[in-house]
VEXDREN-2710 file (C-alpha; in Angstrom, 1 decimal):
% VEXDREN-2710
k/r/px/py/pz
1/MET/39.8/-23.5/-37.5
2/ARG/39.2/-21.5/-40.7
3/LYS/35.7/-23.0/-41.0
4/ASN/34.8/-21.9/-37.5
5/ILE/36.1/-18.3/-38.2
6/LYS/34.1/-18.2/-41.4
7/ARG/31.0/-19.3/-39.5
8/LYS/31.5/-16.6/-37.0
9/VAL/31.8/-13.9/-39.7
10/LEU/28.8/-15.2/-41.5
11/ALA/26.7/-15.3/-38.3
12/THR/27.8/-11.8/-37.2
13/ILE/26.8/-10.4/-40.7
14/SER/23.5/-12.1/-40.4
15/ALA/22.8/-10.7/-36.9
16/LEU/23.8/-7.1/-38.3
17/ALA/21.5/-7.6/-41.2
18/LEU/18.6/-8.6/-39.0
19/ALA/19.2/-5.6/-36.7
20/PHE/19.3/-3.1/-39.6
21/SER/16.1/-4.6/-41.1
22/MET/14.2/-3.7/-37.9
23/ILE/15.1/0.1/-38.1
24/PRO/11.8/2.0/-38.8
25/THR/11.2/3.5/-42.3
26/SER/11.5/7.1/-43.0
27/LEU/8.9/9.7/-42.4
28/ALA/6.2/10.6/-45.0
29/ASP/5.7/14.2/-45.9
30/GLU/4.0/16.4/-43.4
31/VAL/0.2/16.6/-43.6
32/ASP/-2.2/19.5/-43.0
33/THR/-3.1/19.4/-39.2
34/ASP/-6.3/21.5/-39.7
35/ALA/-8.5/18.4/-40.0
36/SER/-12.1/18.6/-39.2
37/ARG/-13.0/18.7/-35.5
38/SER/-16.7/17.9/-35.6
39/GLU/-18.6/15.5/-33.4
40/PHE/-17.2/12.0/-33.4
41/VAL/-17.7/10.3/-30.0
42/ASN/-21.5/10.4/-30.3
43/GLN/-21.2/8.2/-33.3
44/LEU/-19.5/5.4/-31.2
45/ASP/-22.5/4.7/-29.0
46/SER/-23.3/1.4/-30.6
47/VAL/-19.6/0.2/-30.7
48/ASN/-18.1/1.7/-27.6
49/MET/-16.8/-0.6/-24.8
50/GLU/-17.0/0.3/-21.2
51/GLU/-13.6/1.3/-20.0
52/LYS/-13.4/-1.0/-17.2
53/THR/-11.5/-4.1/-18.2
54/SER/-8.6/-5.7/-20.0
55/ASP/-8.2/-9.4/-19.1
56/THR/-4.5/-9.6/-18.2
57/GLN/-1.4/-11.3/-17.4
58/GLY/1.9/-9.4/-17.4
59/VAL/4.7/-10.0/-19.7
60/GLU/8.3/-8.6/-19.8
61/ILE/9.6/-7.4/-23.1
62/LYS/13.4/-7.5/-23.5
63/LEU/15.8/-6.9/-26.4
64/GLU/17.8/-9.9/-27.5
65/MET/21.5/-9.9/-28.0
66/VAL/23.4/-12.7/-29.6
67/ASN/26.8/-14.4/-29.1
68/VAL/28.6/-16.7/-31.4
69/ASP/29.7/-20.0/-30.0
70/SER/32.7/-22.1/-30.9
71/GLU/30.9/-23.6/-33.9
72/GLY/29.8/-20.2/-35.3
73/ARG/26.2/-20.6/-34.2
74/LEU/24.2/-17.7/-32.8
75/GLU/23.3/-18.0/-29.1
76/LYS/20.7/-15.9/-27.3
77/ILE/21.8/-13.7/-24.4
78/GLY/18.6/-12.9/-22.5
79/SER/15.4/-13.0/-24.5
80/THR/13.6/-10.9/-27.1
81/GLY/10.2/-10.1/-28.5
82/LEU/7.7/-12.1/-26.6
83/GLU/8.7/-13.1/-23.1
84/THR/6.0/-15.6/-22.1
85/GLU/4.2/-15.2/-18.8
86/SER/3.2/-18.9/-18.3
87/LYS/0.0/-19.8/-16.5
88/LEU/-1.5/-23.0/-15.5
89/ASP/-2.6/-23.7/-19.1
90/SER/1.1/-23.5/-20.2
91/ASP/1.6/-26.8/-18.7
92/ASN/-0.1/-28.2/-21.7
93/GLN/2.3/-26.5/-24.1
94/LYS/4.0/-28.9/-26.5
95/GLN/7.4/-28.7/-28.0
96/SER/6.3/-28.6/-31.6
97/GLY/5.1/-25.0/-31.2
98/SER/5.1/-22.1/-28.8
99/MET/2.5/-20.0/-27.3
100/THR/3.2/-16.5/-25.9
101/SER/1.4/-13.7/-24.4
102/LEU/1.3/-10.0/-24.7
103/SER/-0.9/-8.3/-22.1
104/GLY/-0.8/-5.9/-19.3
105/SER/-2.8/-5.0/-16.3
106/ASN/-5.2/-2.9/-18.4
107/ARG/-5.9/-2.0/-22.0
108/TYR/-3.3/0.7/-22.1
109/GLN/-0.6/-1.5/-20.8
110/THR/-1.6/-4.2/-23.4
111/ALA/-1.2/-1.8/-26.2
112/VAL/2.2/-0.8/-24.7
113/LYS/3.3/-4.5/-24.7
114/ILE/2.3/-4.8/-28.3
115/SER/4.2/-1.7/-29.2
116/GLN/7.3/-2.8/-27.4
117/ASN/7.3/-6.1/-29.1
118/GLY/6.8/-4.7/-32.6
119/TRP/8.9/-1.6/-32.4
120/PRO/11.6/-2.3/-29.9
121/ARG/13.9/0.4/-31.5
122/GLY/11.3/3.1/-31.5
123/ALA/9.0/4.5/-34.2
124/GLN/8.7/7.7/-36.3
125/ASN/5.1/7.6/-36.3
126/VAL/2.3/6.6/-33.8
127/VAL/-1.5/6.3/-34.2
128/LEU/-3.5/7.3/-31.2
129/VAL/-7.2/6.1/-30.8
130/ASN/-9.8/6.4/-28.1
131/SER/-9.4/3.5/-25.6
132/SER/-13.2/2.7/-25.8
133/SER/-13.6/2.3/-29.5
134/THR/-12.8/-1.0/-31.1
135/ILE/-14.0/0.2/-34.4
136/SER/-11.4/3.1/-34.3
137/GLY/-8.5/0.7/-33.9
138/THR/-9.8/-1.4/-36.8
139/MET/-10.1/1.5/-39.4
140/ALA/-6.8/2.9/-38.0
141/THR/-4.9/-0.4/-38.7
142/PRO/-4.1/0.2/-42.4
143/LEU/-3.1/3.8/-41.5
144/ALA/-0.8/2.4/-38.9
145/THR/0.9/0.0/-41.2
146/THR/1.2/2.6/-44.0
147/TYR/3.4/4.6/-41.7
148/ASN/4.9/1.7/-39.8
149/ALA/3.4/2.9/-36.6
150/PRO/2.1/1.1/-33.4
151/ILE/-1.4/2.0/-32.2
152/LEU/-1.6/3.3/-28.7
153/LEU/-4.7/4.1/-26.6
154/SER/-5.8/7.1/-24.7
155/SER/-8.9/8.1/-22.7
156/ASN/-10.7/11.1/-24.1
157/GLN/-9.4/13.7/-21.7
158/THR/-5.8/12.9/-20.7
159/LEU/-3.0/10.7/-21.9
160/ASN/-2.7/7.5/-19.8
161/PRO/0.6/7.5/-17.9
162/ASN/1.5/4.2/-19.5
163/THR/0.8/5.6/-23.0
164/LEU/2.8/8.7/-22.2
165/THR/5.8/6.7/-21.1
166/GLU/5.6/4.6/-24.3
167/ILE/5.4/7.6/-26.5
168/LYS/8.6/8.9/-24.8
169/ARG/10.4/5.6/-25.5
170/LEU/9.3/5.5/-29.2
171/ARG/10.4/9.1/-29.7
172/PRO/8.1/9.7/-32.7
173/ARG/8.2/12.7/-34.8
174/LYS/4.4/12.6/-35.7
175/ILE/1.3/11.3/-34.0
176/TYR/-1.9/10.6/-35.9
177/ILE/-5.0/11.3/-33.8
178/ILE/-8.1/9.5/-34.7
179/GLY/-11.4/11.4/-34.0
180/ASP/-12.5/14.8/-33.0
181/THR/-12.0/16.6/-29.6
182/ARG/-14.7/14.5/-28.0
183/ALA/-12.9/11.3/-28.8
184/LEU/-9.4/12.7/-27.9
185/SER/-9.4/16.2/-26.4
186/SER/-7.4/19.3/-27.3
187/ASN/-5.7/18.9/-24.0
188/ILE/-4.2/15.5/-25.2
189/GLU/-3.1/17.2/-28.5
190/ARG/-1.3/20.1/-26.6
191/SER/0.3/17.5/-24.4
192/ILE/1.7/15.8/-27.4
193/LYS/2.9/19.0/-29.1
194/SER/4.6/20.1/-25.8
195/MET/6.9/17.2/-26.4
196/GLY/7.9/18.5/-29.7
197/ILE/5.9/16.0/-31.7
198/SER/3.8/17.2/-34.6
199/THR/0.1/15.9/-34.8
200/VAL/-2.3/15.1/-37.5
201/ARG/-6.0/14.8/-36.6
202/LEU/-8.2/12.7/-38.7
203/SER/-11.8/13.3/-38.0
204/GLY/-15.3/13.5/-39.6
205/ALA/-18.9/14.1/-38.4
206/THR/-19.5/10.4/-38.0
207/VAL/-17.4/7.4/-37.7
208/GLY/-18.1/6.7/-41.4
209/GLN/-16.8/10.0/-42.4
210/THR/-13.7/9.5/-40.2
211/SER/-13.0/6.2/-41.9
212/ALA/-13.2/8.0/-45.2
213/LYS/-10.7/10.7/-43.9
214/ILE/-8.3/7.9/-43.0
215/ALA/-8.7/6.2/-46.4
216/ASN/-7.9/9.5/-48.2
217/GLU/-4.8/9.9/-46.0
218/ILE/-3.6/6.2/-46.8
219/SER/-4.2/7.0/-50.6
220/ARG/-2.0/10.0/-50.3
221/HIS/1.0/7.8/-49.5
222/HIS/0.3/4.9/-51.9
223/ASP/-2.2/3.6/-54.4
224/VAL/-4.9/1.4/-53.0
225/ASP/-6.9/-1.1/-55.0
226/THR/-9.3/-2.5/-52.4
227/SER/-11.8/-1.2/-49.7
228/TYR/-13.2/-3.4/-46.9
229/VAL/-16.6/-2.2/-46.0
230/VAL/-17.6/-3.0/-42.3
231/SER/-20.8/-2.1/-40.4
232/ILE/-21.4/-0.6/-37.0
233/GLN/-24.9/-2.1/-37.1
234/ASN/-24.1/-5.3/-35.1
235/GLY/-21.0/-4.3/-33.2
236/SER/-17.3/-4.5/-34.1
237/ALA/-16.4/-8.2/-34.0
238/ASP/-16.7/-8.6/-37.8
239/ALA/-14.7/-5.5/-38.3
240/LEU/-12.0/-6.7/-36.0
241/SER/-11.6/-9.8/-38.1
242/ILE/-10.6/-7.9/-41.1
243/ALA/-8.0/-5.7/-39.4
244/ALA/-5.0/-7.9/-40.0
245/GLN/-5.8/-8.3/-43.8
246/ALA/-6.5/-4.6/-44.2
247/GLY/-3.2/-3.9/-42.4
248/ARG/-0.9/-6.2/-44.3
249/THR/-2.3/-4.9/-47.7
250/LYS/-2.5/-1.3/-46.5
251/ASN/-6.0/-1.0/-47.9
252/PRO/-8.6/1.1/-46.1
253/VAL/-11.5/0.0/-43.9
254/LEU/-14.6/2.0/-44.6
255/VAL/-17.4/2.1/-42.1
256/SER/-21.2/2.1/-42.9
257/ASN/-24.5/1.3/-41.1
258/ALA/-26.9/-1.3/-42.5
259/SER/-28.2/0.7/-45.3
260/VAL/-25.9/3.8/-45.8
261/LEU/-22.3/4.5/-46.7
262/ASN/-21.6/8.2/-46.5
263/SER/-21.0/10.1/-49.7
264/ASP/-17.2/10.7/-48.7
265/ALA/-16.7/7.0/-48.5
266/MET/-18.7/6.4/-51.7
267/ASN/-16.7/8.9/-53.6
268/PHE/-13.5/7.4/-52.3
269/ILE/-14.5/4.0/-53.5
270/ARG/-15.5/5.4/-56.9
271/ASN/-12.2/7.2/-57.5
272/ASN/-9.8/4.7/-55.9
273/THR/-10.7/1.1/-55.5
274/PRO/-12.0/-1.2/-58.1
275/ASN/-12.4/-4.0/-55.6
276/VAL/-14.7/-4.0/-52.6
277/TYR/-15.3/-6.7/-50.0
278/TYR/-18.3/-6.6/-47.5
279/ILE/-17.6/-8.0/-44.0
280/GLY/-20.9/-9.1/-42.5
281/GLY/-24.3/-10.5/-43.4
282/ALA/-27.3/-8.8/-44.7
283/GLY/-28.3/-7.7/-41.3
284/SER/-25.1/-5.6/-41.1
285/ILE/-24.8/-4.5/-44.7
286/ASN/-28.1/-5.0/-46.7
287/THR/-28.4/-5.9/-50.2
288/SER/-29.6/-2.5/-51.3
289/LEU/-26.4/-0.8/-50.1
290/LEU/-24.2/-3.5/-51.6
291/SER/-26.0/-3.1/-55.0
292/ARG/-25.3/0.7/-54.9
293/ILE/-21.6/0.1/-54.2
294/SER/-21.4/-2.7/-56.7
295/SER/-22.7/-0.5/-59.5
296/ILE/-19.7/1.9/-59.3
297/VAL/-16.8/-0.6/-59.0
298/ALA/-15.5/-3.4/-61.2
299/ASN/-15.6/-6.1/-58.6
300/GLY/-18.0/-5.6/-55.8
301/SER/-20.9/-8.1/-56.2
302/GLU/-22.6/-10.2/-53.6
303/ALA/-19.9/-12.8/-54.2
304/ASN/-17.5/-10.5/-52.2
305/ARG/-19.7/-10.6/-49.1
306/ILE/-17.9/-12.5/-46.3
307/SER/-20.2/-13.6/-43.4
308/GLY/-21.1/-16.4/-41.2
309/VAL/-23.8/-17.6/-38.8
310/ASP/-21.9/-15.6/-35.9
311/ARG/-18.7/-13.7/-35.4
312/HIS/-16.6/-16.8/-35.0
313/ASP/-17.9/-18.3/-38.2
314/THR/-17.3/-14.9/-40.0
315/ASN/-13.8/-14.8/-38.5
316/ALA/-13.0/-18.3/-39.8
317/LYS/-14.2/-17.5/-43.2
318/ILE/-12.2/-14.2/-43.3
319/ILE/-9.1/-16.0/-42.4
320/SER/-9.7/-18.8/-44.9
321/LYS/-10.4/-16.4/-47.7
322/PHE/-7.5/-14.1/-47.3
323/PHE/-4.9/-16.2/-45.5
324/GLY/-5.8/-19.6/-46.5
325/LYS/-5.1/-22.8/-44.4
326/GLY/-1.5/-22.1/-43.8
327/PRO/0.7/-23.3/-42.3
328/PHE/1.2/-20.1/-40.5
329/SER/4.5/-18.9/-39.0
330/ASN/2.3/-16.8/-36.5
331/MET/-1.3/-16.5/-35.6
332/LEU/-2.7/-14.0/-33.0
333/ILE/-5.4/-15.1/-30.6
334/ALA/-7.9/-12.6/-29.2
335/LYS/-11.1/-12.7/-27.1
336/SER/-14.3/-12.3/-29.1
337/ASP/-16.6/-10.9/-26.3
338/ASP/-17.4/-7.2/-26.7
339/ILE/-15.4/-6.1/-23.7
340/GLY/-12.5/-8.4/-24.3
341/MET/-12.2/-7.2/-27.8
342/ILE/-10.8/-3.9/-26.6
343/ASP/-7.5/-5.7/-25.9
344/THR/-7.1/-6.3/-29.6
345/VAL/-7.5/-2.7/-30.7
346/ALA/-3.7/-2.3/-30.9
347/ALA/-3.1/-5.9/-32.3
348/GLY/-3.8/-5.2/-36.1
349/PRO/-0.4/-3.6/-37.0
350/LEU/1.5/-6.3/-35.2
351/ALA/-0.6/-9.0/-36.9
352/ALA/0.1/-7.3/-40.3
353/MET/3.9/-7.0/-39.4
354/LYS/3.9/-10.7/-38.8
355/ASN/1.8/-11.5/-41.8
356/ALA/-0.5/-13.2/-39.3
357/PRO/-4.3/-13.6/-39.0
358/ILE/-6.2/-12.8/-35.9
359/LEU/-8.3/-15.8/-34.6
360/ILE/-11.1/-14.7/-32.2
361/THR/-12.5/-17.1/-29.5
362/LYS/-14.5/-16.9/-26.4
363/LYS/-12.2/-16.9/-23.4
364/ASP/-13.8/-20.0/-21.8
365/ARG/-14.6/-22.2/-24.8
366/ILE/-13.8/-22.6/-28.5
367/GLN/-16.9/-22.3/-30.8
368/ARG/-17.9/-25.0/-33.3
369/ALA/-16.9/-22.7/-36.4
370/THR/-13.5/-22.0/-34.9
371/ASN/-12.9/-25.7/-34.0
372/LYS/-13.8/-26.7/-37.6
373/TYR/-11.4/-24.3/-39.1
374/ILE/-8.4/-24.9/-37.0
375/SER/-8.8/-28.7/-37.2
376/GLY/-7.2/-28.6/-40.6
377/ILE/-4.5/-25.9/-40.3
378/ARG/-1.1/-25.6/-38.5
379/ALA/0.7/-22.7/-36.8
380/SER/4.2/-22.6/-35.4
381/ASN/3.6/-19.6/-33.0
382/LEU/0.5/-18.4/-31.1
383/ILE/0.5/-15.0/-29.8
384/GLN/-2.2/-14.4/-27.2
385/VAL/-3.3/-10.8/-26.9
386/GLY/-4.7/-10.0/-23.5
387/GLY/-5.2/-12.5/-20.7
388/GLY/-8.2/-14.2/-19.0
389/PHE/-8.3/-17.3/-21.4
390/SER/-9.2/-20.6/-19.8
391/TYR/-6.9/-23.5/-19.9
392/SER/-9.3/-25.4/-22.0
393/VAL/-9.2/-22.8/-24.7
394/THR/-5.4/-22.4/-24.7
395/SER/-4.7/-26.1/-24.5
396/GLY/-7.3/-26.7/-27.2
397/LEU/-5.8/-24.2/-29.6
398/GLN/-2.3/-25.7/-29.0
399/ARG/-3.5/-29.3/-29.6
400/ALA/-5.2/-28.3/-32.8
401/LEU/-2.7/-25.8/-34.3
402/PHE/0.5/-27.7/-33.3
403/GLY/-0.9/-31.0/-34.4
404/ILE/-0.8/-32.7/-31.0
405/SER/-3.1/-35.5/-29.9
406/SER/-5.3/-34.9/-27.0
407/ASN/-3.2/-37.1/-24.7
408/PRO/0.3/-36.9/-26.0
409/SER/3.1/-39.2/-24.8
410/PRO/6.7/-38.6/-25.7
411/ALA/8.4/-41.4/-27.6
412/PRO/10.5/-43.4/-25.1
413/ARG/14.2/-42.8/-25.2
414/PRO/16.7/-45.7/-24.8
415/SER/17.6/-44.3/-21.4
416/GLN/14.0/-44.1/-20.2
417/PRO/12.0/-46.9/-18.7
418/SER/9.0/-48.0/-20.6
419/PRO/5.8/-46.4/-19.3
420/ARG/4.0/-48.6/-16.8
421/PRO/0.4/-48.5/-15.5
422/GLN/-0.3/-46.4/-12.5
423/VAL/-0.8/-48.3/-9.3
424/THR/-1.7/-47.3/-5.8
425/PRO/1.4/-47.2/-3.7
426/SER/1.7/-49.2/-0.5
427/ARG/0.8/-47.6/2.8
428/GLY/3.3/-45.4/4.6
429/ILE/5.4/-42.5/3.3
430/LYS/8.8/-43.8/4.5
431/GLY/11.2/-44.7/1.7
432/LYS/8.8/-43.5/-1.1
433/THR/10.3/-41.5/-3.9
434/ILE/8.2/-38.2/-4.4
435/ILE/8.8/-35.7/-7.0
436/ILE/8.1/-32.0/-5.9
437/ASP/8.0/-29.7/-8.9
438/PRO/8.1/-25.9/-8.3
439/GLY/6.3/-24.5/-11.3
440/HIS/8.1/-22.2/-13.8
441/GLY/11.6/-20.7/-13.0
442/GLY/14.4/-18.9/-14.7
443/ARG/13.2/-16.9/-17.7
444/ASP/9.7/-18.3/-17.2
445/THR/8.3/-16.2/-14.5
446/GLY/4.8/-17.7/-14.4
447/ALA/2.0/-15.4/-13.5
448/VAL/2.9/-11.9/-12.5
449/GLY/0.3/-10.4/-10.0
450/LEU/-0.2/-7.5/-7.6
451/ASN/2.8/-5.5/-6.7
452/GLY/4.9/-7.4/-9.2
453/TYR/4.7/-10.8/-7.3
454/LYS/6.1/-13.6/-9.4
455/GLU/4.6/-17.0/-9.4
456/LYS/8.1/-18.6/-9.8
457/ASP/9.3/-17.1/-6.6
458/TRP/6.2/-18.3/-4.6
459/THR/6.3/-21.8/-6.0
460/LEU/10.0/-22.4/-5.0
461/VAL/9.5/-21.2/-1.4
462/THR/6.4/-23.5/-1.1
463/ALA/8.1/-26.4/-2.8
464/HIS/11.1/-26.2/-0.5
465/ALA/8.9/-26.2/2.6
466/CYS/6.8/-29.1/1.2
467/ALA/10.0/-31.1/0.5
468/ASP/11.5/-30.5/3.8
469/TYR/8.4/-31.7/5.6
470/LEU/8.2/-34.9/3.5
471/ARG/11.8/-35.6/4.2
472/ARG/11.4/-35.4/7.8
473/ALA/8.4/-37.8/7.5
474/GLY/10.9/-40.3/5.8
475/ALA/10.1/-39.8/2.2
476/LYS/12.9/-39.6/-0.5
477/VAL/12.1/-36.3/-2.1
478/ILE/13.5/-35.1/-5.5
479/MET/12.8/-31.6/-6.6
480/THR/12.7/-30.7/-10.3
481/ARG/14.5/-27.5/-9.4
482/THR/16.0/-26.1/-6.3
483/ASP/16.8/-22.6/-7.5
484/ASP/15.7/-20.1/-10.1
485/THR/16.3/-22.2/-13.2
486/TYR/13.8/-23.6/-15.8
487/PRO/13.6/-27.4/-16.5
488/THR/11.4/-28.0/-19.5
489/LEU/8.2/-29.8/-19.1
490/PRO/9.5/-33.0/-20.7
491/GLU/12.5/-32.8/-18.3
492/ARG/10.3/-32.6/-15.3
493/ALA/8.2/-35.6/-16.5
494/ASP/11.3/-37.6/-17.5
495/LEU/12.9/-37.0/-14.0
496/SER/9.9/-38.6/-12.4
497/ASN/9.7/-41.5/-14.7
498/ASN/13.5/-42.3/-14.6
499/GLU/13.6/-42.1/-10.8
500/GLY/10.6/-44.4/-10.4
501/ALA/8.6/-41.9/-8.4
502/VAL/5.3/-43.0/-6.7
503/LEU/3.9/-39.5/-6.7
504/PHE/4.4/-36.3/-8.9
505/CYS/3.2/-33.0/-7.3
506/SER/3.5/-29.8/-9.2
507/ILE/3.1/-26.5/-7.2
508/HIS/1.7/-23.4/-8.9
509/TYR/-0.2/-20.2/-8.0
510/ASN/-2.9/-18.8/-10.3
511/LYS/-3.8/-15.6/-12.1
512/GLY/-7.4/-14.2/-12.8
513/GLY/-9.3/-12.9/-15.8
514/ASN/-11.3/-9.7/-15.8
515/LEU/-9.9/-6.4/-14.5
516/VAL/-11.7/-5.3/-11.3
517/ASN/-9.5/-2.6/-10.1
518/ALA/-7.7/-0.4/-12.7
519/ASP/-5.6/1.3/-10.1
520/THR/-4.1/-1.8/-8.6
521/GLY/-4.4/-4.1/-11.6
522/GLU/-6.4/-6.7/-9.4
523/LEU/-8.2/-9.2/-11.6
524/SER/-11.2/-11.4/-11.0
525/GLY/-10.8/-14.9/-9.6
526/ASN/-9.5/-16.2/-6.2
527/GLY/-9.1/-19.4/-4.2
528/VAL/-7.3/-22.8/-4.3
529/GLU/-7.8/-25.7/-6.5
530/VAL/-6.0/-28.9/-7.2
531/TYR/-5.8/-30.8/-10.6
532/LYS/-5.5/-34.6/-10.6
533/GLY/-4.4/-37.2/-13.0
534/LYS/-5.9/-40.6/-13.5
535/GLY/-6.4/-43.1/-10.8
536/GLN/-7.9/-43.4/-7.4
537/PHE/-4.8/-42.4/-5.5
538/ALA/-4.3/-39.2/-7.4
539/ASN/-7.8/-38.3/-6.6
540/SER/-7.2/-39.1/-2.8
541/VAL/-4.0/-37.0/-2.6
542/ALA/-5.7/-34.1/-4.4
543/ASN/-8.6/-34.1/-2.0
544/LYS/-6.5/-34.4/1.1
545/ILE/-4.2/-31.6/0.0
546/LEU/-7.2/-29.3/-0.8
547/ASN/-8.8/-30.0/2.6
548/ASN/-5.6/-29.4/4.5
549/ILE/-5.2/-26.0/2.7
550/LEU/-8.7/-25.0/3.3
551/ASN/-8.5/-25.8/7.0
552/ASN/-5.6/-23.5/7.4
553/PHE/-6.3/-20.6/5.0
554/ASN/-9.3/-18.5/4.4
555/LEU/-9.3/-19.2/0.7
556/ARG/-12.2/-20.0/-1.6
557/ASN/-12.7/-23.6/-2.5
558/ARG/-12.4/-24.1/-6.3
559/GLY/-12.4/-27.9/-5.9
560/VAL/-10.5/-30.9/-7.3
561/LYS/-10.5/-30.9/-11.1
562/ASP/-9.5/-33.2/-14.0
563/GLY/-5.9/-32.3/-15.0
564/THR/-5.2/-35.0/-17.7
565/HIS/-4.9/-32.2/-20.3
566/LEU/-1.7/-30.9/-18.6
567/TYR/1.6/-32.1/-19.9
568/VAL/3.3/-32.8/-16.6
569/ILE/0.3/-34.9/-15.5
570/SER/-0.3/-36.8/-18.7
571/ASN/3.3/-37.6/-19.2
572/THR/4.3/-39.0/-15.8
573/ASN/4.0/-42.6/-15.0
574/ALA/3.3/-42.0/-11.3
575/PRO/0.1/-40.7/-10.0
576/ALA/0.2/-36.9/-10.5
577/ILE/-1.4/-33.8/-9.2
578/LEU/-1.0/-30.0/-9.7
579/VAL/-1.8/-27.6/-6.9
580/GLU/-2.9/-23.9/-7.6
581/GLY/-2.4/-22.4/-4.1
582/GLY/-4.1/-19.1/-4.7
583/PHE/-4.3/-16.2/-7.0
584/VAL/-1.2/-13.7/-7.3
585/SER/-3.8/-11.2/-9.0
586/SER/-6.3/-11.3/-6.1
587/SER/-5.9/-9.0/-3.1
588/ARG/-7.8/-11.4/-0.9
589/ASP/-5.4/-14.2/-1.7
590/VAL/-2.3/-12.0/-1.9
591/ASN/-3.0/-10.5/1.6
592/GLN/-2.8/-14.0/2.9
593/LEU/0.0/-15.4/0.9
594/LYS/2.5/-12.5/0.2
595/TYR/4.8/-13.4/3.1
596/LYS/7.3/-16.2/3.0
597/ASP/6.1/-17.8/6.2
598/ALA/2.6/-18.1/4.6
599/GLN/4.1/-19.6/1.4
600/LYS/6.0/-22.1/3.6
601/LYS/2.8/-22.9/5.5
602/MET/1.2/-23.6/2.1
603/GLY/4.0/-26.1/1.4
604/ILE/3.6/-27.8/4.8
605/GLN/-0.2/-28.2/4.1
606/ILE/0.5/-29.8/0.8
607/ALA/2.9/-32.2/2.4
608/LYS/0.5/-33.1/5.2
609/GLY/-2.1/-33.9/2.6
610/ILE/0.4/-36.2/0.8
611/VAL/1.4/-37.9/4.1
612/ALA/-2.3/-38.4/4.9
613/ALA/-3.0/-40.0/1.5
614/PHE/-0.2/-42.6/2.2
615/ASN/-1.5/-43.5/5.5
END
């Protein structure tokens, strides 16, 4: 009894200590607000991104509370930090690590999600940057970490409503505005001041001069010993790769073009930082500029240049140089295409807070240089910033970074039957044991689409209708869940194996990639597809289900696809399929599927395809 009481006391003290450690640090001294307001946006032409996309999938952020159980252990009440919105690719998630997502329906909401995760109790400072400039977010990252501030985004004329709401939640005393009035207008500054928040505008005539202003502001707060020089010559990908390192060391990022670093930045280096690193090859920062900088510092030779054959190779080399090969507690994952990178503008301070590198990848495939680097490292938690990644990318990252083989099989437990080869079931549905698996459930919402429709709700309605039809046809149907609960992926597969099922059918709905309508949050992608496991029978079931759905819904045919990379397919003894019944993020699909009768009809068509395959 005394031991239990002692455990409870210790656990409570630990929880309180953790809570107090998350309180933001105190404000720095006030700074002169009469910063230069000269032209800024014109200098962003080579690095601006069109403000029309942020690949998305929604995610809820909740504070966590804890309870103490009878043994003095902390138990979660609700959830905290990252609330994963699982998609199809999450079915490949393994138990040796976790992959979570921070994204919203546009770039502003993604920045808000990051802010809510990193600063759940508010922040005394906020950094505001133009939503179309990746380079602004990169050079603002060490400023943000200096003042323990999230980075939020705004268009150039007015505060986005999502940003405004988040500012009110954070309740900052001061907001640092990056760029002149062409980047972020006087109207925005007046709106901020009207809320009783002071502002500091950091601006120069060029992007490079603005970076020097930021550097000087950082050095006002603390001594710096290193500068990271990046170039706008070939875009912002190389610059983005250094954001996490600059943020965690609170050392400035200075912006040049290929041959010139402005005099303000040169003077800052001469007076403050004995160490300089150059991010990018000779095409981005030429040898002549490097030599001029090297002549005024103790450690700034060509040996400090970090570059690769492309942005992915440079990214891998930066992580390897400054973060090593882990193992990492956390690693952030971001898209490497020019438009997709805008999602990551706000990610730098969170990465620094978690002492995590930012790994960039194409959204539809992992490049050779990235694969080579991750093949030898491990990470416990992957944080996906922004949506739109293909299942092949997310599953590939998980396999490599969690140390999982391509086709994992859980070790048999004593209570489990030994795995057996898949065989084609005998004809006829009567008496056959079939597992119907409504995807997601409980805390795992699955995809969140238009009007807040949740995948877990649709899959449950569809699965019940499918199971009812199959039972009437004479099958013995077992559902992995019958209400809003969450069985783990191993539990779903184990249920099928222990019951000796002859077919495993998992039911899901999909979510798209690129933003196509900022007002509604609609994403690209629509239609129905079916993933199949190994064997002729799985192929037959998948095709018959797909044809039945297409004959009864006006949905795009996305085909039958190999699903052997998916956990629930690769770990069931029975032939297995996974149905993606449409996109919750597509107005075309949602208009057909948003009613329960339509979701039930989907389940009946799935069942009819199963019956046809047995006959």
